[in-house]
ZADO-1210 file (C-alpha; in nm, 4 decimals, padded with zeros to 6 digits):
<atoms>
<atom x="-02.1686" y="-02.6677" z="02.6627" code="UNK" pos="1"/>
<atom x="-02.4736" y="-02.8960" z="02.6918" code="UNK" pos="2"/>
<atom x="-02.6932" y="-02.6195" z="02.5493" code="UNK" pos="3"/>
<atom x="-02.4967" y="-02.6046" z="02.2252" code="UNK" pos="4"/>
<atom x="-02.6612" y="-02.7487" z="01.9129" code="UNK" pos="5"/>
<atom x="-02.5436" y="-03.0969" z="01.8204" code="UNK" pos="6"/>
<atom x="-02.4337" y="-02.9828" z="01.4756" code="UNK" pos="7"/>
<atom x="-02.2511" y="-02.6672" z="01.5903" code="UNK" pos="8"/>
<atom x="-01.9008" y="-02.7849" z="01.5086" code="UNK" pos="9"/>
<atom x="-02.0108" y="-02.9287" z="01.1760" code="UNK" pos="10"/>
<atom x="-02.1712" y="-02.5952" z="01.0882" code="UNK" pos="11"/>
<atom x="-01.8570" y="-02.4045" z="01.1826" code="UNK" pos="12"/>
<atom x="-01.6423" y="-02.6467" z="00.9820" code="UNK" pos="13"/>
<atom x="-01.8607" y="-02.6097" z="00.6748" code="UNK" pos="14"/>
<atom x="-01.8662" y="-02.2289" z="00.6890" code="UNK" pos="15"/>
<atom x="-01.5038" y="-02.1524" z="00.7684" code="UNK" pos="16"/>
<atom x="-01.3343" y="-01.9309" z="00.5097" code="UNK" pos="17"/>
<atom x="-01.0088" y="-02.1211" z="00.5592" code="UNK" pos="18"/>
<atom x="-00.9726" y="-02.4558" z="00.3870" code="UNK" pos="19"/>
<atom x="-00.9607" y="-02.7568" z="00.6183" code="UNK" pos="20"/>
<atom x="-00.8722" y="-03.1108" z="00.5187" code="UNK" pos="21"/>
<atom x="-00.8435" y="-03.3986" z="00.7651" code="UNK" pos="22"/>
<atom x="-00.6230" y="-03.6924" z="00.6681" code="UNK" pos="23"/>
<atom x="-00.5951" y="-04.0294" z="00.8455" code="UNK" pos="24"/>
<atom x="-00.2572" y="-04.2035" z="00.8257" code="UNK" pos="25"/>
<atom x="-00.3290" y="-04.5697" z="00.7503" code="UNK" pos="26"/>
<atom x="00.0314" y="-04.6900" z="00.7219" code="UNK" pos="27"/>
<atom x="00.2938" y="-04.5185" z="00.9370" code="UNK" pos="28"/>
<atom x="00.5632" y="-04.6174" z="00.6875" code="UNK" pos="29"/>
<atom x="00.3793" y="-04.4812" z="00.3844" code="UNK" pos="30"/>
<atom x="00.2900" y="-04.1079" z="00.3736" code="UNK" pos="31"/>
<atom x="00.0976" y="-04.1772" z="00.0539" code="UNK" pos="32"/>
<atom x="-00.1511" y="-04.3777" z="00.2601" code="UNK" pos="33"/>
<atom x="-00.2978" y="-04.0625" z="00.4153" code="UNK" pos="34"/>
<atom x="-00.6695" y="-04.0871" z="00.3415" code="UNK" pos="35"/>
<atom x="-00.8969" y="-03.7844" z="00.3241" code="UNK" pos="36"/>
<atom x="-01.1759" y="-03.8227" z="00.5807" code="UNK" pos="37"/>
<atom x="-01.3096" y="-03.4672" z="00.5934" code="UNK" pos="38"/>
<atom x="-01.2922" y="-03.1546" z="00.3800" code="UNK" pos="39"/>
<atom x="-01.4853" y="-02.8287" z="00.3830" code="UNK" pos="40"/>
<atom x="-01.6126" y="-02.6121" z="00.0924" code="UNK" pos="41"/>
<atom x="-01.3365" y="-02.3563" z="00.1436" code="UNK" pos="42"/>
<atom x="-01.0817" y="-02.6314" z="00.0749" code="UNK" pos="43"/>
<atom x="-01.2504" y="-02.7074" z="-00.2574" code="UNK" pos="44"/>
<atom x="-01.2535" y="-02.3378" z="-00.3466" code="UNK" pos="45"/>
<atom x="-00.8846" y="-02.3029" z="-00.2629" code="UNK" pos="46"/>
<atom x="-00.7709" y="-02.6001" z="-00.4705" code="UNK" pos="47"/>
<atom x="-01.0341" y="-02.5960" z="-00.7448" code="UNK" pos="48"/>
<atom x="-01.1044" y="-02.9669" z="-00.6803" code="UNK" pos="49"/>
<atom x="-01.4559" y="-03.0645" z="-00.5740" code="UNK" pos="50"/>
<atom x="-01.4853" y="-03.2480" z="-00.2426" code="UNK" pos="51"/>
<atom x="-01.6653" y="-03.5560" z="-00.3817" code="UNK" pos="52"/>
<atom x="-01.3780" y="-03.6205" z="-00.6238" code="UNK" pos="53"/>
<atom x="-01.1193" y="-03.6693" z="-00.3481" code="UNK" pos="54"/>
<atom x="-01.3070" y="-03.7522" z="-00.0262" code="UNK" pos="55"/>
<atom x="-01.2210" y="-04.1090" z="00.0794" code="UNK" pos="56"/>
<atom x="-00.9175" y="-04.1236" z="-00.1488" code="UNK" pos="57"/>
<atom x="-00.5548" y="-04.1363" z="-00.0398" code="UNK" pos="58"/>
<atom x="-00.3371" y="-03.8323" z="-00.0856" code="UNK" pos="59"/>
<atom x="-00.1434" y="-04.0229" z="-00.3508" code="UNK" pos="60"/>
<atom x="-00.4670" y="-04.0650" z="-00.5464" code="UNK" pos="61"/>
<atom x="-00.6263" y="-03.7259" z="-00.4875" code="UNK" pos="62"/>
<atom x="-00.3233" y="-03.4960" z="-00.4812" code="UNK" pos="63"/>
<atom x="-00.0448" y="-03.7045" z="-00.6359" code="UNK" pos="64"/>
<atom x="00.2255" y="-03.4377" z="-00.6421" code="UNK" pos="65"/>
<atom x="00.2057" y="-03.4052" z="-00.2635" code="UNK" pos="66"/>
<atom x="00.3985" y="-03.7310" z="-00.2276" code="UNK" pos="67"/>
<atom x="00.7118" y="-03.6546" z="-00.4353" code="UNK" pos="68"/>
<atom x="00.7078" y="-03.2922" z="-00.3132" code="UNK" pos="69"/>
<atom x="00.7430" y="-03.4107" z="00.0479" code="UNK" pos="70"/>
<atom x="00.4129" y="-03.2554" z="00.1581" code="UNK" pos="71"/>
<atom x="00.2616" y="-03.5930" z="00.2471" code="UNK" pos="72"/>
<atom x="00.5684" y="-03.6796" z="00.4555" code="UNK" pos="73"/>
<atom x="00.5340" y="-03.3559" z="00.6496" code="UNK" pos="74"/>
<atom x="00.1680" y="-03.4332" z="00.7237" code="UNK" pos="75"/>
<atom x="00.2566" y="-03.7881" z="00.8324" code="UNK" pos="76"/>
<atom x="00.5241" y="-03.6514" z="01.0672" code="UNK" pos="77"/>
<atom x="00.2601" y="-03.4430" z="01.2430" code="UNK" pos="78"/>
<atom x="00.0592" y="-03.7601" z="01.3094" code="UNK" pos="79"/>
<atom x="00.3601" y="-03.9557" z="01.4302" code="UNK" pos="80"/>
<atom x="00.5110" y="-03.6825" z="01.6503" code="UNK" pos="81"/>
<atom x="00.1871" y="-03.5312" z="01.7729" code="UNK" pos="82"/>
<atom x="00.3337" y="-03.1861" z="01.7113" code="UNK" pos="83"/>
<atom x="00.1786" y="-02.9118" z="01.5011" code="UNK" pos="84"/>
<atom x="00.3796" y="-02.7752" z="01.2102" code="UNK" pos="85"/>
<atom x="00.3637" y="-02.4346" z="01.0443" code="UNK" pos="86"/>
<atom x="00.4668" y="-02.5203" z="00.6891" code="UNK" pos="87"/>
<atom x="00.4683" y="-02.1609" z="00.5697" code="UNK" pos="88"/>
<atom x="00.4125" y="-02.0939" z="00.2006" code="UNK" pos="89"/>
<atom x="00.4059" y="-02.3912" z="-00.0359" code="UNK" pos="90"/>
<atom x="00.3901" y="-02.3824" z="-00.4142" code="UNK" pos="91"/>
<atom x="00.1763" y="-02.6705" z="-00.5386" code="UNK" pos="92"/>
<atom x="00.0210" y="-02.7956" z="-00.8611" code="UNK" pos="93"/>
<atom x="-00.0865" y="-03.1242" z="-01.0171" code="UNK" pos="94"/>
<atom x="-00.3020" y="-03.2204" z="-01.3173" code="UNK" pos="95"/>
<atom x="-00.6164" y="-03.0948" z="-01.1383" code="UNK" pos="96"/>
<atom x="-00.4806" y="-02.8163" z="-00.9196" code="UNK" pos="97"/>
<atom x="-00.3633" y="-02.5033" z="-01.0952" code="UNK" pos="98"/>
<atom x="-00.0228" y="-02.3894" z="-00.9715" code="UNK" pos="99"/>
<atom x="-00.0596" y="-02.1645" z="-00.6712" code="UNK" pos="100"/>
<atom x="00.0923" y="-02.0535" z="-00.3449" code="UNK" pos="101"/>
<atom x="-00.0675" y="-02.1923" z="-00.0300" code="UNK" pos="102"/>
<atom x="-00.0193" y="-02.0934" z="00.3331" code="UNK" pos="103"/>
<atom x="-00.0317" y="-02.4219" z="00.5265" code="UNK" pos="104"/>
<atom x="-00.0568" y="-02.5181" z="00.8950" code="UNK" pos="105"/>
<atom x="-00.0930" y="-02.8830" z="01.0049" code="UNK" pos="106"/>
<atom x="-00.1888" y="-03.0041" z="01.3502" code="UNK" pos="107"/>
<atom x="-00.2605" y="-03.3472" z="01.5027" code="UNK" pos="108"/>
<atom x="-00.6117" y="-03.4632" z="01.5880" code="UNK" pos="109"/>
<atom x="-00.7567" y="-03.7917" z="01.7209" code="UNK" pos="110"/>
<atom x="-00.7467" y="-04.1338" z="01.5509" code="UNK" pos="111"/>
<atom x="-00.4093" y="-04.0976" z="01.3740" code="UNK" pos="112"/>
<atom x="-00.5341" y="-03.7940" z="01.1853" code="UNK" pos="113"/>
<atom x="-00.3820" y="-03.4637" z="01.0828" code="UNK" pos="114"/>
<atom x="-00.5905" y="-03.1566" z="01.0159" code="UNK" pos="115"/>
<atom x="-00.4507" y="-02.9197" z="00.7551" code="UNK" pos="116"/>
<atom x="-00.5644" y="-02.5581" z="00.7539" code="UNK" pos="117"/>
<atom x="-00.4671" y="-02.3667" z="00.4424" code="UNK" pos="118"/>
<atom x="-00.5360" y="-02.0659" z="00.2239" code="UNK" pos="119"/>
<atom x="-00.4669" y="-02.0042" z="-00.1425" code="UNK" pos="120"/>
<atom x="-00.2660" y="-01.6818" z="-00.1265" code="UNK" pos="121"/>
<atom x="-00.1629" y="-01.6751" z="-00.4933" code="UNK" pos="122"/>
<atom x="-00.3623" y="-01.3645" z="-00.5796" code="UNK" pos="123"/>
<atom x="-00.2340" y="-01.1868" z="-00.2701" code="UNK" pos="124"/>
<atom x="00.1236" y="-01.2703" z="-00.3691" code="UNK" pos="125"/>
<atom x="00.0652" y="-01.1440" z="-00.7234" code="UNK" pos="126"/>
<atom x="-00.0812" y="-00.8198" z="-00.5951" code="UNK" pos="127"/>
<atom x="00.2071" y="-00.7697" z="-00.3553" code="UNK" pos="128"/>
<atom x="00.4580" y="-00.8454" z="-00.6308" code="UNK" pos="129"/>
<atom x="00.2857" y="-00.5941" z="-00.8590" code="UNK" pos="130"/>
<atom x="00.3040" y="-00.3252" z="-00.5895" code="UNK" pos="131"/>
<atom x="00.6709" y="-00.3994" z="-00.5261" code="UNK" pos="132"/>
<atom x="00.7439" y="-00.3947" z="-00.9005" code="UNK" pos="133"/>
<atom x="00.5794" y="-00.0557" z="-00.9466" code="UNK" pos="134"/>
<atom x="00.7737" y="00.0772" z="-00.6489" code="UNK" pos="135"/>
<atom x="01.0976" y="-00.0503" z="-00.8015" code="UNK" pos="136"/>
<atom x="01.0174" y="00.1313" z="-01.1257" code="UNK" pos="137"/>
<atom x="00.9552" y="00.4535" z="-00.9332" code="UNK" pos="138"/>
<atom x="01.2973" y="00.4085" z="-00.7737" code="UNK" pos="139"/>
<atom x="01.4534" y="00.3510" z="-01.1172" code="UNK" pos="140"/>
<atom x="01.2902" y="00.6668" z="-01.2548" code="UNK" pos="141"/>
<atom x="01.4184" y="00.8674" z="-00.9609" code="UNK" pos="142"/>
<atom x="01.7667" y="00.7254" z="-01.0007" code="UNK" pos="143"/>
<atom x="01.7796" y="00.8039" z="-01.3733" code="UNK" pos="144"/>
<atom x="01.6401" y="01.1543" z="-01.3171" code="UNK" pos="145"/>
<atom x="01.9028" y="01.2261" z="-01.0521" code="UNK" pos="146"/>
<atom x="02.1912" y="01.0997" z="-01.2657" code="UNK" pos="147"/>
<atom x="02.0570" y="01.2912" z="-01.5680" code="UNK" pos="148"/>
<atom x="02.0465" y="01.6149" z="-01.3676" code="UNK" pos="149"/>
<atom x="02.4007" y="01.5640" z="-01.2444" code="UNK" pos="150"/>
<atom x="02.5505" y="01.4394" z="-01.5738" code="UNK" pos="151"/>
<atom x="02.8083" y="01.6656" z="-01.7397" code="UNK" pos="152"/>
<atom x="02.7047" y="01.5473" z="-02.0874" code="UNK" pos="153"/>
<atom x="02.4341" y="01.3460" z="-02.2634" code="UNK" pos="154"/>
<atom x="02.6761" y="01.0577" z="-02.3150" code="UNK" pos="155"/>
<atom x="02.7416" y="01.0392" z="-01.9418" code="UNK" pos="156"/>
<atom x="02.3677" y="01.0342" z="-01.8742" code="UNK" pos="157"/>
<atom x="02.3137" y="00.7693" z="-02.1432" code="UNK" pos="158"/>
<atom x="02.5853" y="00.5441" z="-02.0022" code="UNK" pos="159"/>
<atom x="02.4495" y="00.5648" z="-01.6505" code="UNK" pos="160"/>
<atom x="02.0986" y="00.4961" z="-01.7776" code="UNK" pos="161"/>
<atom x="02.2064" y="00.1900" z="-01.9776" code="UNK" pos="162"/>
<atom x="02.3862" y="00.0535" z="-01.6719" code="UNK" pos="163"/>
<atom x="02.0891" y="00.1208" z="-01.4427" code="UNK" pos="164"/>
<atom x="01.8317" y="-00.0335" z="-01.6770" code="UNK" pos="165"/>
<atom x="02.0418" y="-00.3460" z="-01.7304" code="UNK" pos="166"/>
<atom x="02.0899" y="-00.3831" z="-01.3569" code="UNK" pos="167"/>
<atom x="01.7191" y="-00.3329" z="-01.2887" code="UNK" pos="168"/>
<atom x="01.5894" y="-00.5689" z="-01.5574" code="UNK" pos="169"/>
<atom x="01.8669" y="-00.8271" z="-01.5452" code="UNK" pos="170"/>
<atom x="01.9127" y="-00.7914" z="-01.9212" code="UNK" pos="171"/>
<atom x="02.2852" y="-00.8325" z="-01.9939" code="UNK" pos="172"/>
<atom x="02.3320" y="-00.6086" z="-02.2985" code="UNK" pos="173"/>
<atom x="02.2477" y="-00.2424" z="-02.3514" code="UNK" pos="174"/>
<atom x="02.3589" y="00.0022" z="-02.6217" code="UNK" pos="175"/>
<atom x="02.2983" y="00.3579" z="-02.7414" code="UNK" pos="176"/>
<atom x="02.2349" y="00.4632" z="-03.1015" code="UNK" pos="177"/>
<atom x="02.2642" y="00.8361" z="-03.1765" code="UNK" pos="178"/>
<atom x="02.0730" y="01.0072" z="-03.4534" code="UNK" pos="179"/>
<atom x="02.3033" y="01.1117" z="-03.7393" code="UNK" pos="180"/>
<atom x="02.3703" y="01.0712" z="-04.1097" code="UNK" pos="181"/>
<atom x="02.3754" y="01.3413" z="-04.3783" code="UNK" pos="182"/>
<atom x="02.0064" y="01.4255" z="-04.3393" code="UNK" pos="183"/>
<atom x="01.9670" y="01.3136" z="-03.9787" code="UNK" pos="184"/>
<atom x="01.7639" y="01.0131" z="-04.0929" code="UNK" pos="185"/>
<atom x="01.9988" y="00.7430" z="-03.9688" code="UNK" pos="186"/>
<atom x="02.0946" y="00.5919" z="-03.6363" code="UNK" pos="187"/>
<atom x="02.4692" y="00.5689" z="-03.5808" code="UNK" pos="188"/>
<atom x="02.6154" y="00.3204" z="-03.3307" code="UNK" pos="189"/>
<atom x="02.8134" y="00.4539" z="-03.0346" code="UNK" pos="190"/>
<atom x="03.0644" y="00.3132" z="-02.7905" code="UNK" pos="191"/>
<atom x="02.8152" y="00.3469" z="-02.5053" code="UNK" pos="192"/>
<atom x="02.7518" y="-00.0099" z="-02.3896" code="UNK" pos="193"/>
<atom x="02.6636" y="-00.2244" z="-02.0946" code="UNK" pos="194"/>
<atom x="02.7696" y="-00.5888" z="-02.1245" code="UNK" pos="195"/>
<atom x="02.7643" y="-00.8308" z="-01.8337" code="UNK" pos="196"/>
<atom x="03.0052" y="-01.0543" z="-02.0228" code="UNK" pos="197"/>
<atom x="03.2169" y="-00.8667" z="-02.2817" code="UNK" pos="198"/>
<atom x="03.3833" y="-01.1839" z="-02.4035" code="UNK" pos="199"/>
<atom x="03.0535" y="-01.3614" z="-02.4633" code="UNK" pos="200"/>
<atom x="02.8732" y="-01.0712" z="-02.6294" code="UNK" pos="201"/>
<atom x="03.1738" y="-00.9162" z="-02.8040" code="UNK" pos="202"/>
<atom x="03.0788" y="-01.0418" z="-03.1544" code="UNK" pos="203"/>
<atom x="02.7390" y="-00.8724" z="-03.1251" code="UNK" pos="204"/>
<atom x="02.9074" y="-00.5477" z="-03.0239" code="UNK" pos="205"/>
<atom x="03.1439" y="-00.5622" z="-03.3203" code="UNK" pos="206"/>
<atom x="02.8581" y="-00.6278" z="-03.5626" code="UNK" pos="207"/>
<atom x="02.6554" y="-00.3415" z="-03.4148" code="UNK" pos="208"/>
<atom x="02.9455" y="-00.0947" z="-03.4428" code="UNK" pos="209"/>
<atom x="02.9439" y="-00.1605" z="-03.8163" code="UNK" pos="210"/>
<atom x="02.5677" y="-00.1175" z="-03.8537" code="UNK" pos="211"/>
<atom x="02.3844" y="00.2079" z="-03.9140" code="UNK" pos="212"/>
<atom x="02.0047" y="00.1978" z="-03.9157" code="UNK" pos="213"/>
<atom x="01.7585" y="00.3758" z="-04.1400" code="UNK" pos="214"/>
<atom x="01.4175" y="00.4759" z="-04.0098" code="UNK" pos="215"/>
<atom x="01.2006" y="00.1643" z="-03.9974" code="UNK" pos="216"/>
<atom x="01.4974" y="-00.0729" z="-04.0204" code="UNK" pos="217"/>
<atom x="01.5351" y="-00.3228" z="-03.7397" code="UNK" pos="218"/>
<atom x="01.4315" y="-00.2692" z="-03.3798" code="UNK" pos="219"/>
<atom x="01.5982" y="00.0699" z="-03.3248" code="UNK" pos="220"/>
<atom x="01.4920" y="00.1876" z="-03.6712" code="UNK" pos="221"/>
<atom x="01.1271" y="00.1318" z="-03.5859" code="UNK" pos="222"/>
<atom x="01.1730" y="00.3441" z="-03.2742" code="UNK" pos="223"/>
<atom x="01.3283" y="00.6186" z="-03.4894" code="UNK" pos="224"/>
<atom x="01.0386" y="00.5989" z="-03.7319" code="UNK" pos="225"/>
<atom x="00.7519" y="00.6473" z="-03.4882" code="UNK" pos="226"/>
<atom x="00.9126" y="00.7772" z="-03.1673" code="UNK" pos="227"/>
<atom x="00.7657" y="00.4953" z="-02.9567" code="UNK" pos="228"/>
<atom x="00.9209" y="00.2130" z="-02.7529" code="UNK" pos="229"/>
<atom x="00.9240" y="-00.1260" z="-02.9263" code="UNK" pos="230"/>
<atom x="00.9707" y="-00.4846" z="-02.8132" code="UNK" pos="231"/>
<atom x="01.0661" y="-00.7871" z="-03.0131" code="UNK" pos="232"/>
<atom x="01.0258" y="-01.1385" z="-02.8786" code="UNK" pos="233"/>
<atom x="01.3064" y="-01.2829" z="-03.0903" code="UNK" pos="234"/>
<atom x="01.5547" y="-01.0532" z="-03.2657" code="UNK" pos="235"/>
<atom x="01.6877" y="-01.3405" z="-03.4749" code="UNK" pos="236"/>
<atom x="01.3774" y="-01.2974" z="-03.6927" code="UNK" pos="237"/>
<atom x="01.4834" y="-00.9432" z="-03.7876" code="UNK" pos="238"/>
<atom x="01.6236" y="-00.8598" z="-04.1311" code="UNK" pos="239"/>
<atom x="01.9442" y="-00.6777" z="-04.0325" code="UNK" pos="240"/>
<atom x="02.1674" y="-00.9634" z="-04.1359" code="UNK" pos="241"/>
<atom x="02.5031" y="-00.8825" z="-03.9774" code="UNK" pos="242"/>
<atom x="02.3590" y="-00.8057" z="-03.6373" code="UNK" pos="243"/>
<atom x="02.1148" y="-01.0953" z="-03.6455" code="UNK" pos="244"/>
<atom x="02.3835" y="-01.3517" z="-03.7200" code="UNK" pos="245"/>
<atom x="02.5908" y="-01.2119" z="-03.4340" code="UNK" pos="246"/>
<atom x="02.2921" y="-01.2074" z="-03.1957" code="UNK" pos="247"/>
<atom x="02.2162" y="-01.5679" z="-03.2815" code="UNK" pos="248"/>
<atom x="02.5795" y="-01.6675" z="-03.2339" code="UNK" pos="249"/>
<atom x="02.6001" y="-01.5219" z="-02.8823" code="UNK" pos="250"/>
<atom x="02.2527" y="-01.6350" z="-02.7737" code="UNK" pos="251"/>
<atom x="02.0646" y="-01.3039" z="-02.7663" code="UNK" pos="252"/>
<atom x="01.6947" y="-01.3271" z="-02.8491" code="UNK" pos="253"/>
<atom x="01.4615" y="-01.0766" z="-02.6873" code="UNK" pos="254"/>
<atom x="01.5054" y="-00.7041" z="-02.7325" code="UNK" pos="255"/>
<atom x="01.3416" y="-00.3751" z="-02.6505" code="UNK" pos="256"/>
<atom x="01.4303" y="-00.0190" z="-02.7389" code="UNK" pos="257"/>
<atom x="01.3029" y="00.3278" z="-02.6564" code="UNK" pos="258"/>
<atom x="01.3616" y="00.6799" z="-02.7864" code="UNK" pos="259"/>
<atom x="01.5311" y="00.9748" z="-02.6232" code="UNK" pos="260"/>
<atom x="01.2916" y="01.2543" z="-02.7091" code="UNK" pos="261"/>
<atom x="01.3757" y="01.6217" z="-02.7507" code="UNK" pos="262"/>
<atom x="01.0296" y="01.7689" z="-02.7966" code="UNK" pos="263"/>
<atom x="00.9011" y="01.5707" z="-03.0989" code="UNK" pos="264"/>
<atom x="01.2481" y="01.4664" z="-03.2232" code="UNK" pos="265"/>
<atom x="01.4098" y="01.1274" z="-03.1640" code="UNK" pos="266"/>
<atom x="01.7636" y="01.2239" z="-03.0668" code="UNK" pos="267"/>
<atom x="01.8849" y="00.8775" z="-02.9699" code="UNK" pos="268"/>
<atom x="01.7640" y="00.5218" z="-02.9188" code="UNK" pos="269"/>
<atom x="01.8591" y="00.2972" z="-02.6277" code="UNK" pos="270"/>
<atom x="01.8350" y="-00.0748" z="-02.6976" code="UNK" pos="271"/>
<atom x="01.8580" y="-00.3766" z="-02.4684" code="UNK" pos="272"/>
<atom x="01.8932" y="-00.7490" z="-02.5313" code="UNK" pos="273"/>
<atom x="01.8571" y="-01.0720" z="-02.3361" code="UNK" pos="274"/>
<atom x="01.8914" y="-01.4463" z="-02.3946" code="UNK" pos="275"/>
<atom x="01.5649" y="-01.6336" z="-02.4397" code="UNK" pos="276"/>
<atom x="01.2450" y="-01.5182" z="-02.6031" code="UNK" pos="277"/>
<atom x="01.0435" y="-01.2908" z="-02.3730" code="UNK" pos="278"/>
<atom x="00.6870" y="-01.1694" z="-02.4066" code="UNK" pos="279"/>
<atom x="00.6361" y="-00.7910" z="-02.4196" code="UNK" pos="280"/>
<atom x="00.6177" y="-00.6102" z="-02.0869" code="UNK" pos="281"/>
<atom x="00.4003" y="-00.3032" z="-02.1373" code="UNK" pos="282"/>
<atom x="00.4664" y="-00.1594" z="-01.7915" code="UNK" pos="283"/>
<atom x="00.8396" y="-00.1741" z="-01.8552" code="UNK" pos="284"/>
<atom x="00.7972" y="-00.0015" z="-02.1921" code="UNK" pos="285"/>
<atom x="00.5838" y="00.2720" z="-02.0353" code="UNK" pos="286"/>
<atom x="00.8557" y="00.3401" z="-01.7790" code="UNK" pos="287"/>
<atom x="01.1251" y="00.3410" z="-02.0479" code="UNK" pos="288"/>
<atom x="00.9257" y="00.6008" z="-02.2425" code="UNK" pos="289"/>
<atom x="00.9317" y="00.8279" z="-01.9366" code="UNK" pos="290"/>
<atom x="01.3047" y="00.7711" z="-01.8992" code="UNK" pos="291"/>
<atom x="01.3537" y="00.8738" z="-02.2616" code="UNK" pos="292"/>
<atom x="01.1871" y="01.2069" z="-02.1887" code="UNK" pos="293"/>
<atom x="01.4156" y="01.2616" z="-01.8880" code="UNK" pos="294"/>
<atom x="01.7246" y="01.1916" z="-02.0962" code="UNK" pos="295"/>
<atom x="01.6003" y="01.4305" z="-02.3622" code="UNK" pos="296"/>
<atom x="01.6224" y="01.7150" z="-02.1116" code="UNK" pos="297"/>
<atom x="01.9974" y="01.6562" z="-02.0836" code="UNK" pos="298"/>
<atom x="02.0298" y="01.7178" z="-02.4586" code="UNK" pos="299"/>
<atom x="01.8043" y="02.0227" z="-02.4331" code="UNK" pos="300"/>
<atom x="02.0259" y="02.1584" z="-02.1554" code="UNK" pos="301"/>
<atom x="02.3389" y="02.1023" z="-02.3633" code="UNK" pos="302"/>
<atom x="02.1874" y="02.2730" z="-02.6670" code="UNK" pos="303"/>
<atom x="02.0744" y="02.5679" z="-02.4594" code="UNK" pos="304"/>
<atom x="02.4248" y="02.6071" z="-02.3109" code="UNK" pos="305"/>
<atom x="02.5870" y="02.6124" z="-02.6546" code="UNK" pos="306"/>
<atom x="02.3304" y="02.8465" z="-02.8158" code="UNK" pos="307"/>
</atoms>
């Protein structure tokens, strides 16, 4: 050990890829009195806060949300008990630290200090969530394809699809419009519905059952017009008065719809609604477009059987 360079540990500390902060507890009764006495570059990179802005300051001054969130108390407990603590994953943000997920481990060191080793794992969590989301969509596609293959009629396949999509997305209302009208240019409402709460959403159902849609009219009409999925952030801004008043009355805002395609023909439109305005989800729409093609094969099969 005597042959080691004097600055070895300082060099290791400075070059670690894991963030390290060392806090000294100045008042055992006040977790906010933890004062930052050491911090490495990786800690600055993880939090986005430069070392010189917080070094020498108390945790209440440098990372103010750590006090009300109970993080400072957990660090102080490590000092007082002398026992290390794996704090797992912590979500943290304050006016200077962008919200993120941090993996945190605290352990006691000399002079009433606690060393905190941590990583910002936000990006890793996002990537994992994205992988899991894509996998869930694959499962949904497989489930819809299986039910479509086994369905005795298009309506049975449509009903199962509406139920599955609502369950997967958490959107409480789903409905099927079928193509009809004298020239086949209209969408006619059906009795194929999914409603988590029939009593709550009943007025919207009644208004919809009285509403046919021309191509280009309203959310489903736009799907009929161009054969593409559509999303609307707030359906209460639409111009289909009866339905819009009912949607507003029952608290439905966001909506998306997609076509059931038989070759180049829109045979039906499935529409879904949810409370609260929601930004468009392109991945969801892409998956719904594939589902529409699968459902179209059920209609093709029925037409072929009756030919």
